[in-house]
Backbone as numpy.savetxt, mean C-alpha at the origin, in Angstrom:
# Nx Ny Nz CAx CAy CAz Cx Cy Cz
-13.40 -41.40 12.95 -12.57 -41.36 11.75 -13.05 -40.31 10.75
-14.39 -40.19 10.47 -14.84 -39.13 9.58 -14.49 -37.76 10.10
-14.53 -37.58 11.43 -14.20 -36.29 12.01 -12.76 -35.92 11.71
-11.87 -36.89 11.85 -10.45 -36.65 11.56 -10.27 -36.27 10.10
-11.00 -36.95 9.20 -10.90 -36.63 7.78 -11.32 -35.21 7.51
-12.38 -34.74 8.17 -12.84 -33.36 7.99 -11.77 -32.38 8.44
-11.14 -32.67 9.57 -10.11 -31.77 10.09 -8.94 -31.66 9.12
-8.56 -32.79 8.53 -7.46 -32.78 7.58 -7.81 -31.91 6.38
-9.03 -32.04 5.86 -9.45 -31.25 4.71 -9.53 -29.78 5.06
-10.00 -29.46 6.26 -10.16 -28.07 6.64 -8.82 -27.35 6.73
-7.79 -28.06 7.08 -6.48 -27.44 7.24 -5.53 -27.77 6.10
-6.10 -28.21 4.98 -5.23 -28.63 3.88 -4.37 -27.48 3.37
-4.88 -26.24 3.45 -4.11 -25.13 2.91 -2.89 -24.82 3.76
-2.86 -25.30 5.00 -1.72 -25.01 5.86 -0.95 -26.27 6.25
-1.20 -27.38 5.52 -0.56 -28.64 5.88 0.92 -28.65 5.50
1.27 -27.92 4.42 2.66 -27.91 3.96 3.23 -26.52 4.13
4.34 -26.42 4.83 4.99 -25.13 5.05 6.30 -25.08 4.28
6.62 -23.91 3.79 7.97 -23.70 3.26 8.89 -23.44 4.44
10.18 -23.45 4.20 11.13 -23.20 5.28 10.97 -21.78 5.81
11.13 -21.60 7.12 11.10 -20.27 7.70 12.47 -19.64 7.50
12.50 -18.51 6.83 13.77 -17.86 6.52 14.00 -16.61 7.37
12.96 -16.11 8.05 13.09 -14.96 8.94 12.43 -15.31 10.27
13.18 -15.19 11.35 12.64 -15.53 12.66 11.63 -14.48 13.11
10.70 -14.91 13.96 9.69 -13.99 14.46 10.36 -12.88 15.26
9.94 -11.65 15.02 10.54 -10.50 15.68 11.62 -9.83 14.87
12.13 -10.51 13.85 13.14 -9.93 12.98 12.47 -9.17 11.82
13.12 -8.14 11.29 12.54 -7.41 10.16 12.43 -8.31 8.93
11.32 -8.16 8.20 11.08 -8.99 7.02 11.44 -8.20 5.76
12.39 -8.69 4.96 12.74 -8.01 3.71 11.53 -7.95 2.78
11.43 -6.86 2.00 10.30 -6.69 1.09 10.74 -6.95 -0.34
9.79 -7.42 -1.15 10.08 -7.70 -2.55 11.01 -8.88 -2.68
11.74 -8.92 -3.80 12.73 -9.97 -4.01 12.20 -11.22 -4.67
10.91 -11.29 -4.95 10.36 -12.47 -5.58 10.43 -12.37 -7.09
9.69 -13.23 -7.76 9.66 -13.26 -9.23 8.22 -13.09 -9.70
8.06 -12.53 -10.89 6.72 -12.41 -11.45 6.34 -13.74 -12.09
5.16 -14.22 -11.74 4.71 -15.48 -12.33 3.19 -15.54 -12.34
2.68 -16.21 -13.35 1.25 -16.48 -13.42 1.00 -17.93 -13.00
1.72 -18.85 -13.63 1.60 -20.24 -13.23 0.69 -21.04 -14.13
0.84 -22.36 -14.08 0.02 -23.29 -14.86 -1.21 -23.72 -14.07
-2.21 -24.23 -14.74 -3.38 -24.77 -14.01 -2.94 -25.84 -13.01
-3.62 -25.89 -11.86 -3.29 -26.87 -10.83 -4.57 -27.30 -10.12
-4.46 -28.39 -9.39 -5.63 -28.96 -8.73 -5.38 -29.11 -7.24
-6.35 -28.69 -6.43 -6.31 -28.86 -4.98 -7.68 -29.35 -4.53
-7.69 -30.45 -3.79 -8.94 -31.03 -3.28 -9.95 -31.31 -4.39
-9.44 -31.73 -5.54 -10.33 -32.08 -6.64 -10.84 -30.90 -7.44
-10.42 -29.69 -7.11 -10.85 -28.50 -7.85 -9.68 -27.96 -8.65
-9.95 -27.60 -9.90 -8.90 -27.09 -10.78 -8.90 -25.56 -10.76
-7.71 -24.98 -10.58 -7.54 -23.54 -10.57 -6.69 -23.15 -11.78
-7.10 -22.09 -12.50 -6.40 -21.65 -13.70 -5.90 -20.23 -13.49
-4.64 -20.04 -13.11 -4.09 -18.69 -12.92 -4.11 -17.92 -14.24
-4.44 -16.63 -14.17 -4.45 -15.78 -15.36 -4.49 -14.33 -14.94
-4.13 -13.45 -15.87 -4.26 -12.02 -15.64 -5.57 -11.58 -16.28
-6.57 -11.33 -15.45 -7.90 -10.97 -15.92 -8.27 -9.58 -15.39
-8.11 -8.52 -16.22 -8.41 -7.17 -15.74 -9.85 -6.99 -15.28
-10.76 -7.86 -15.77 -12.17 -7.74 -15.41 -12.54 -8.58 -14.19
-11.54 -9.18 -13.53 -11.85 -10.06 -12.39 -12.57 -9.29 -11.28
-13.68 -9.85 -10.83 -14.46 -9.29 -9.73 -15.26 -10.42 -9.12
-15.12 -10.64 -7.82 -15.81 -11.75 -7.16 -16.19 -11.35 -5.74
-17.24 -11.96 -5.25 -17.67 -11.75 -3.86 -17.72 -13.09 -3.15
-17.27 -13.08 -1.91 -17.26 -14.31 -1.13 -16.72 -14.05 0.26
-16.08 -15.04 0.84 -15.58 -14.96 2.21 -14.06 -14.79 2.21
-13.60 -13.84 3.02 -12.16 -13.65 3.23 -11.80 -14.14 4.61
-10.61 -14.70 4.73 -10.05 -15.08 6.03 -8.68 -14.43 6.14
-8.01 -14.68 7.27 -6.65 -14.17 7.40 -5.72 -15.29 7.81
-4.43 -15.13 7.50 -3.44 -16.12 7.93 -2.27 -15.40 8.57
-1.69 -16.03 9.60 -0.74 -15.30 10.43 0.52 -16.02 10.83
0.72 -16.24 12.16 2.00 -16.70 12.70 2.57 -17.96 12.08
1.71 -18.92 11.72 2.22 -20.17 11.16 2.98 -19.95 9.85
2.66 -18.88 9.14 3.26 -18.63 7.84 4.26 -17.47 7.87
4.30 -16.72 8.96 5.15 -15.54 9.05 6.63 -15.92 8.88
7.34 -15.18 8.03 8.77 -15.43 7.82 9.06 -16.54 6.84
8.03 -17.14 6.23 8.24 -18.21 5.25 8.07 -17.66 3.83
8.57 -18.40 2.86 8.49 -17.98 1.48 7.06 -18.08 0.95
6.66 -17.08 0.17 5.36 -17.12 -0.50 5.51 -17.87 -1.82
4.40 -17.97 -2.56 4.40 -18.76 -3.80 5.28 -18.16 -4.88
5.59 -16.86 -4.81 6.45 -16.27 -5.84 7.85 -15.93 -5.31
8.19 -16.43 -4.12 9.54 -16.27 -3.60 9.76 -15.07 -2.70
8.70 -14.29 -2.42 8.83 -13.23 -1.42 8.74 -13.85 -0.03
8.88 -13.05 1.00 8.80 -13.55 2.37 7.52 -13.00 3.00
6.70 -13.87 3.54 5.42 -13.45 4.09 5.61 -12.68 5.39
4.98 -11.52 5.45 4.98 -10.68 6.65 3.53 -10.51 7.08
3.17 -11.10 8.22 1.77 -11.06 8.64 1.32 -9.65 9.01
2.26 -8.72 9.22 1.90 -7.35 9.56 1.79 -6.45 8.33
2.13 -6.97 7.16 2.10 -6.18 5.93 0.68 -6.10 5.38
0.53 -5.38 4.26 -0.75 -5.28 3.57 -0.67 -6.19 2.35
-0.92 -7.47 2.56 -0.75 -8.45 1.49 -1.86 -9.49 1.54
-1.84 -10.40 0.54 -2.91 -11.38 0.44 -2.46 -12.58 -0.38
-3.23 -13.67 -0.24 -3.05 -14.86 -1.06 -4.32 -15.06 -1.86
-4.16 -15.39 -3.16 -5.30 -15.60 -4.04 -5.02 -16.81 -4.93
-6.02 -17.60 -5.28 -5.77 -18.83 -6.04 -5.32 -18.62 -7.48
-5.72 -17.50 -8.15 -5.47 -17.40 -9.58 -4.82 -16.10 -10.06
-4.77 -15.05 -9.27 -4.21 -13.79 -9.74 -2.71 -13.91 -9.98
-2.16 -13.11 -10.93 -0.70 -13.10 -11.13 0.00 -12.66 -9.85
1.24 -13.11 -9.68 2.02 -12.76 -8.50 3.29 -12.01 -8.92
3.57 -10.84 -8.34 2.68 -10.10 -7.45 1.72 -9.21 -8.25
0.59 -8.91 -7.67 -0.36 -8.01 -8.29 -1.11 -7.25 -7.22
-1.90 -6.28 -7.63 -2.71 -5.50 -6.70 -4.16 -5.91 -6.83
-4.87 -5.92 -5.71 -6.30 -6.21 -5.71 -7.00 -5.26 -4.73
-8.18 -4.82 -5.12 -9.00 -4.01 -4.21 -9.91 -4.96 -3.43
-9.82 -4.90 -2.10 -10.64 -5.74 -1.23 -11.56 -4.83 -0.42
-12.86 -5.07 -0.52 -13.85 -4.26 0.19 -14.62 -5.13 1.16
-14.63 -4.73 2.42 -15.41 -5.42 3.45 -16.87 -5.02 3.28
-17.71 -5.94 2.83 -19.11 -5.62 2.55 -19.92 -5.40 3.82
-19.38 -5.77 4.97 -20.11 -5.59 6.22 -19.96 -4.19 6.80
-18.83 -3.50 6.49 -18.63 -2.16 7.07 -18.20 -1.11 6.04
-18.03 -1.49 4.78 -17.71 -0.53 3.74 -16.24 -0.16 3.64
-15.37 -0.76 4.47 -13.95 -0.44 4.37 -13.34 -1.09 3.14
-12.44 -0.36 2.47 -11.85 -0.82 1.22 -10.37 -0.47 1.20
-9.54 -1.38 0.67 -8.10 -1.16 0.63 -7.50 -1.92 -0.53
-6.37 -1.42 -1.06 -5.61 -2.13 -2.08 -4.56 -2.99 -1.39
-4.47 -4.27 -1.78 -3.51 -5.20 -1.16 -2.54 -5.72 -2.21
-1.41 -6.17 -1.73 -0.41 -6.81 -2.60 -0.63 -8.32 -2.57
-0.98 -8.92 -3.70 -1.19 -10.37 -3.78 0.14 -11.01 -4.15
0.71 -11.78 -3.22 2.01 -12.40 -3.46 2.07 -13.86 -3.03
0.90 -14.50 -2.89 0.86 -15.88 -2.42 -0.36 -16.58 -3.00
-0.38 -17.91 -2.91 -1.50 -18.70 -3.39 -2.36 -19.18 -2.21
-3.64 -19.36 -2.46 -4.61 -19.79 -1.47 -5.79 -18.84 -1.49
-6.82 -19.05 -0.69 -7.08 -20.23 0.15 -7.80 -21.32 -0.64
-7.91 -22.49 -0.03 -8.54 -23.62 -0.70 -9.57 -24.28 0.22
-10.26 -23.49 0.99 -11.22 -24.01 1.95 -12.59 -23.44 1.66
-13.56 -24.32 1.50 -14.96 -23.94 1.31 -15.12 -22.81 0.30
-15.87 -21.76 0.68 -16.19 -20.69 -0.27 -15.30 -19.47 -0.11
-14.12 -19.64 0.45 -13.24 -18.49 0.64 -12.56 -18.11 -0.68
-12.48 -16.81 -0.94 -11.92 -16.36 -2.21 -10.58 -15.64 -2.03
-10.21 -15.28 -0.80 -8.93 -14.60 -0.59 -8.51 -14.77 0.86
-7.21 -14.88 1.08 -6.62 -14.95 2.42 -5.82 -13.68 2.63
-6.07 -12.96 3.70 -5.43 -11.67 3.94 -4.45 -11.76 5.09
-3.45 -10.91 5.07 -2.52 -10.82 6.20 -3.25 -10.25 7.41
-2.65 -10.41 8.58 -3.25 -9.85 9.79 -3.33 -8.33 9.69
-2.28 -7.71 9.11 -2.30 -6.25 8.95 -3.49 -5.79 8.13
-3.82 -6.53 7.06 -4.96 -6.17 6.23 -6.27 -6.43 6.95
-6.36 -7.55 7.67 -7.58 -7.87 8.42 -7.88 -6.81 9.46
-6.83 -6.26 10.09 -7.05 -5.19 11.07 -7.49 -3.90 10.37
-6.88 -3.61 9.21 -7.26 -2.40 8.48 -8.72 -2.46 8.05
-9.18 -3.64 7.65 -10.56 -3.81 7.22 -11.49 -4.10 8.39
-10.94 -4.14 9.61 -11.71 -4.27 10.84 -12.51 -5.57 10.94
-11.83 -6.70 10.61 -12.49 -7.99 10.86 -11.55 -9.00 11.51
-10.40 -8.53 11.98 -9.43 -9.44 12.58 -10.05 -10.23 13.74
-10.83 -9.57 14.58 -11.43 -10.25 15.72 -12.51 -11.24 15.36
-13.04 -11.15 14.14 -14.09 -12.05 13.70 -13.55 -13.24 12.92
-12.36 -13.09 12.33 -11.75 -14.19 11.59 -12.16 -14.27 10.13
-13.44 -14.00 9.84 -13.96 -14.07 8.49 -14.75 -12.81 8.18
-14.87 -12.49 6.89 -15.66 -11.32 6.48 -16.17 -11.54 5.07
-17.32 -10.95 4.77 -17.84 -10.96 3.39 -17.15 -9.83 2.63
-16.53 -10.18 1.52 -15.74 -9.18 0.79 -16.03 -9.22 -0.70
-15.67 -8.12 -1.33 -15.62 -8.06 -2.80 -14.15 -7.90 -3.19
-13.68 -8.68 -4.15 -12.29 -8.63 -4.58 -12.25 -8.25 -6.06
-11.43 -7.26 -6.40 -11.30 -6.78 -7.78 -9.83 -6.68 -8.15
-9.49 -7.17 -9.32 -8.11 -7.08 -9.80 -7.77 -5.63 -10.11
-6.59 -5.17 -9.67 -6.21 -3.76 -9.85 -4.89 -3.58 -10.58
-4.35 -4.64 -11.19 -3.14 -4.51 -11.99 -1.92 -5.17 -11.37
-0.85 -5.19 -12.15 0.40 -5.79 -11.68 1.06 -4.91 -10.63
1.84 -5.54 -9.76 2.60 -4.83 -8.72 4.08 -4.93 -9.04
4.88 -3.94 -8.65 6.33 -4.01 -8.89 6.98 -5.07 -8.02
8.11 -5.56 -8.47 8.81 -6.60 -7.71 9.61 -6.05 -6.55
10.16 -4.85 -6.72 11.14 -4.36 -5.74 10.47 -3.52 -4.65
11.13 -3.48 -3.50 10.78 -2.53 -2.45 9.53 -2.86 -1.66
9.23 -1.99 -0.70 8.06 -2.14 0.15 6.99 -1.15 -0.27
5.75 -1.61 -0.36 4.65 -0.72 -0.71 3.60 -0.65 0.40
3.95 -1.07 1.61 2.97 -1.09 2.71 2.43 0.30 3.03
3.31 1.31 3.08 2.86 2.66 3.41 1.89 3.18 2.37
2.22 2.96 1.10 1.34 3.41 0.03 0.01 2.68 0.07
0.04 1.37 0.31 -1.20 0.60 0.32 -2.09 0.99 1.50
-1.49 1.23 2.66 -2.28 1.64 3.81 -2.94 3.00 3.55
-2.29 3.83 2.73 -2.86 5.14 2.40 -4.07 5.03 1.49
-4.31 3.85 0.88 -5.49 3.67 0.04 -6.73 3.32 0.85
-6.59 3.08 2.14 -7.72 2.67 2.97 -8.82 3.73 2.96
-10.02 3.30 2.65 -11.18 4.17 2.63 -12.35 3.52 3.35
-13.27 4.33 3.81 -14.49 3.82 4.44 -15.69 4.44 3.74
-16.50 3.62 3.11 -17.68 4.11 2.41 -17.44 4.40 0.94
-16.22 4.24 0.44 -15.92 4.46 -0.98 -14.81 3.50 -1.38
-14.72 3.15 -2.68 -13.69 2.20 -3.13 -12.28 2.75 -2.94
-11.36 1.90 -2.56 -9.96 2.31 -2.43 -9.43 2.73 -3.79
-8.69 3.85 -3.87 -8.15 4.30 -5.15 -6.99 3.42 -5.61
-6.75 3.42 -6.92 -5.62 2.67 -7.46 -4.32 3.21 -6.88
-3.32 2.36 -6.63 -2.06 2.83 -6.02 -1.42 3.98 -6.77
-1.55 4.02 -8.11 -0.92 5.07 -8.90 -1.53 6.44 -8.62
-2.72 6.50 -8.02 -3.38 7.77 -7.74 -3.17 8.24 -6.30
-2.36 7.50 -5.53 -2.10 7.85 -4.15 -0.72 8.47 -4.04
-0.64 9.69 -3.49 0.64 10.38 -3.34 1.09 10.30 -1.89
2.33 9.84 -1.69 2.91 9.74 -0.36 3.93 10.85 -0.19
3.82 11.63 0.90 4.75 12.73 1.13 6.17 12.20 1.30
7.12 12.86 0.66 8.52 12.46 0.77 9.08 12.87 2.12
10.00 12.06 2.64 10.60 12.38 3.94 11.52 13.58 3.84
12.08 13.87 2.64 12.99 14.99 2.44 12.39 15.97 1.43
12.50 17.26 1.66 11.98 18.22 0.69 12.77 18.16 -0.60
12.08 18.39 -1.73 12.75 18.36 -3.03 13.40 19.70 -3.31
14.69 19.67 -3.63 15.41 20.87 -4.01 16.09 20.62 -5.35
15.94 21.53 -6.33 16.63 21.33 -7.61 18.14 21.29 -7.38
18.80 20.39 -8.07 20.26 20.27 -7.93 20.95 21.29 -8.81
21.76 22.18 -8.24 22.45 23.18 -9.06 23.54 22.54 -9.90
23.84 23.19 -11.02 24.90 22.66 -11.89 26.27 22.95 -11.32
26.40 24.05 -10.53 27.65 24.32 -9.81 27.31 25.10 -8.56
28.31 25.47 -7.79 28.06 26.07 -6.49 27.33 27.38 -6.53
27.39 28.15 -7.63 26.79 29.48 -7.67 25.59 29.57 -8.60
25.23 28.48 -9.26 24.19 28.54 -10.28 22.86 28.06 -9.74
22.31 28.70 -8.70 21.01 28.35 -8.15 19.92 29.00 -8.99
18.74 28.36 -9.12 17.67 28.94 -9.91 17.20 30.26 -9.30
16.85 31.20 -10.17 16.38 32.50 -9.74 15.05 32.81 -10.37
14.26 33.69 -9.71 12.99 34.10 -10.26 13.23 35.07 -11.40
12.19 35.29 -12.23 12.30 36.20 -13.37 12.56 37.62 -12.89
11.96 38.03 -11.76 12.14 39.38 -11.24 13.60 39.64 -10.88
14.23 38.62 -10.22 15.62 38.80 -9.80 16.52 38.86 -11.02
16.26 38.05 -12.04 17.09 38.06 -13.23 17.00 39.39 -13.96
15.78 39.93 -14.11 15.63 41.19 -14.83 16.26 42.33 -14.06
16.13 42.29 -12.71 16.72 43.34 -11.89 18.24 43.34 -12.01
18.82 42.10 -12.04 20.28 42.02 -12.13 20.77 42.48 -13.49
20.04 42.15 -14.56 20.49 42.51 -15.89 20.38 44.01 -16.15
19.41 44.71 -15.48 19.21 46.13 -15.73 19.94 47.02 -14.73
20.60 46.43 -13.75 21.28 47.24 -12.73 22.52 47.90 -13.31
22.83 49.11 -12.81 24.02 49.83 -13.21 24.97 49.92 -12.02
26.03 49.12 -12.01 26.89 49.01 -10.84 27.55 50.34 -10.43
27.78 51.27 -11.39 28.48 52.52 -11.07 27.53 53.65 -10.69
26.20 53.40 -10.71 25.24 54.46 -10.43 25.19 54.72 -8.93
25.39 55.96 -8.47 25.34 56.25 -7.03 23.92 56.15 -6.49
23.79 55.79 -5.20 22.49 55.67 -4.54 22.15 57.00 -3.91
21.08 57.64 -4.39 20.63 58.93 -3.85 19.48 58.70 -2.91
19.05 59.79 -2.21 17.91 59.71 -1.29 16.65 59.35 -2.05
16.52 59.88 -3.29 15.33 59.59 -4.08 15.29 58.12 -4.48
16.46 57.57 -4.85 16.53 56.15 -5.22 16.20 55.26 -4.04
16.70 55.54 -2.86 16.44 54.74 -1.66 14.96 54.77 -1.32
14.33 55.98 -1.42 12.90 56.08 -1.12 12.09 55.23 -2.08
12.47 55.25 -3.39 11.76 54.45 -4.39 11.91 52.97 -4.11
13.11 52.54 -3.69 13.32 51.12 -3.39 12.50 50.67 -2.20
12.40 51.55 -1.15 11.59 51.18 0.01 10.12 51.05 -0.36
9.63 51.90 -1.25 8.24 51.83 -1.68 7.95 50.54 -2.43
8.90 50.13 -3.31 8.72 48.88 -4.05 8.75 47.67 -3.11
9.63 47.70 -2.11 9.72 46.59 -1.16 8.43 46.46 -0.37
7.86 47.62 0.06 6.62 47.58 0.83 5.48 47.03 -0.02
5.47 47.37 -1.32 4.43 46.87 -2.21 4.52 45.35 -2.37
5.78 44.84 -2.53 5.95 43.39 -2.65 5.53 42.68 -1.39
5.83 43.23 -0.20 5.45 42.60 1.07 3.95 42.55 1.21
3.25 43.63 0.86 1.79 43.64 0.97 1.19 42.61 0.04
1.77 42.46 -1.17 1.25 41.47 -2.11 1.44 40.05 -1.59
2.60 39.78 -0.94 2.86 38.44 -0.40 1.91 38.12 0.73
1.55 39.13 1.56 0.68 38.89 2.70 -0.74 38.54 2.28
-1.13 38.88 1.05 -2.50 38.63 0.62 -2.64 37.32 -0.14
-1.59 36.52 -0.20 -1.69 35.24 -0.89 -2.66 34.32 -0.17
-3.44 33.56 -0.95 -4.40 32.63 -0.38 -3.68 31.42 0.20
-4.15 30.88 1.33 -3.50 29.68 1.91 -3.75 28.46 1.02
-2.82 27.50 1.09 -2.99 26.28 0.32 -4.11 25.46 0.90
-4.86 24.72 0.05 -5.95 23.89 0.58 -5.40 22.77 1.45
-6.12 22.45 2.52 -5.69 21.38 3.43 -6.14 20.04 2.88
-5.23 19.06 2.89 -5.54 17.72 2.41 -5.70 16.81 3.61
-6.88 16.26 3.79 -7.13 15.39 4.93 -6.46 14.04 4.73
-5.92 13.50 5.80 -5.29 12.20 5.74 -6.36 11.13 5.70
-6.05 9.94 5.09 -7.04 8.85 5.10 -7.23 8.34 6.50
-8.37 7.71 6.77 -8.63 7.20 8.12 -7.60 6.17 8.54
-7.16 6.26 9.77 -6.17 5.30 10.28 -6.86 3.99 10.61
-6.17 2.84 10.40 -6.79 1.56 10.71 -6.99 1.40 12.21
-8.10 0.75 12.58 -8.34 0.49 14.00 -7.47 -0.65 14.46
-6.95 -0.53 15.66 -6.12 -1.59 16.22 -6.68 -2.08 17.54
-7.98 -1.79 17.77 -8.56 -2.17 19.06 -9.31 -3.49 18.98
-9.14 -4.25 17.87 -9.80 -5.54 17.80 -9.18 -6.47 18.83
-9.95 -7.39 19.40 -9.41 -8.29 20.43 -8.31 -9.17 19.88
-7.25 -9.32 20.64 -6.15 -10.18 20.24 -6.46 -11.60 20.71
-6.71 -12.49 19.77 -7.05 -13.85 20.11 -5.82 -14.74 19.93
-5.25 -15.16 21.03 -4.00 -15.90 20.99 -4.11 -17.24 20.29
-5.32 -17.82 20.26 -5.48 -19.13 19.64 -5.62 -19.06 18.13
-5.74 -17.85 17.58 -5.86 -17.72 16.13 -4.48 -17.86 15.48
-4.35 -18.78 14.58 -3.12 -18.91 13.80 -3.49 -19.66 12.54
-2.54 -19.74 11.62 -2.87 -20.38 10.36 -3.73 -19.47 9.52
-4.54 -20.00 8.65 -5.32 -19.21 7.71 -6.71 -18.95 8.27
-6.81 -18.02 9.24 -8.10 -17.58 9.76 -8.73 -18.55 10.71
-10.02 -18.38 10.92 -10.77 -19.25 11.82 -11.46 -20.36 11.05
-11.52 -21.53 11.66 -12.18 -22.66 11.00 -13.35 -23.13 11.86
């Protein structure tokens, strides 16, 4: 009987499920929840006080949670995606950003906190499977981590690509606002009409000083060829743009343990 009681307590964080709104294998909509901090609450005799604390910093054990919660509503009304870069925390505002650093290997990443938990032993944060793989502890189930509050997160859209780009090894993950993601389409200024495209200062001055009725002589043509050759030589000597290295890609070679489900290993 005592053994059964221990098992119930160990799995208390996963005893109650919300309805599954997205079937496994289907795309999970991003965002759509509400911003909330919440009132103090009690779980297993311990009182938790949600708050926005910019100075929050804690070290402890992180676990991950997966298939049992995938496709179900989170505490703020978003839909949990076990492949996303997200997390559950007992007191941080929802949604918010947190920097999670694996103290065993130095990997660090910014995660989206959009759920409540964990409530087991000394665990301070529950991470999605996608985050556990990025921090390289999915195969172990648990990891020693440092968690730091990094500010509020927007309600709309998906930020997985941006968050994965914050992954670092050996240095703290940068704040999301300092990470630039390349656009899929090149930026082009929108003209005001079909013929009003932006022009360089050289082209504008040349057009304004041109004399349409002036005949083209051999001397004029020779002068134009000399100017063109000078511009070409100047263009060829331009320095190349500096190369920007991409952040390290997350490892995906951790062993896939089929028996792992729920909130990490117990």
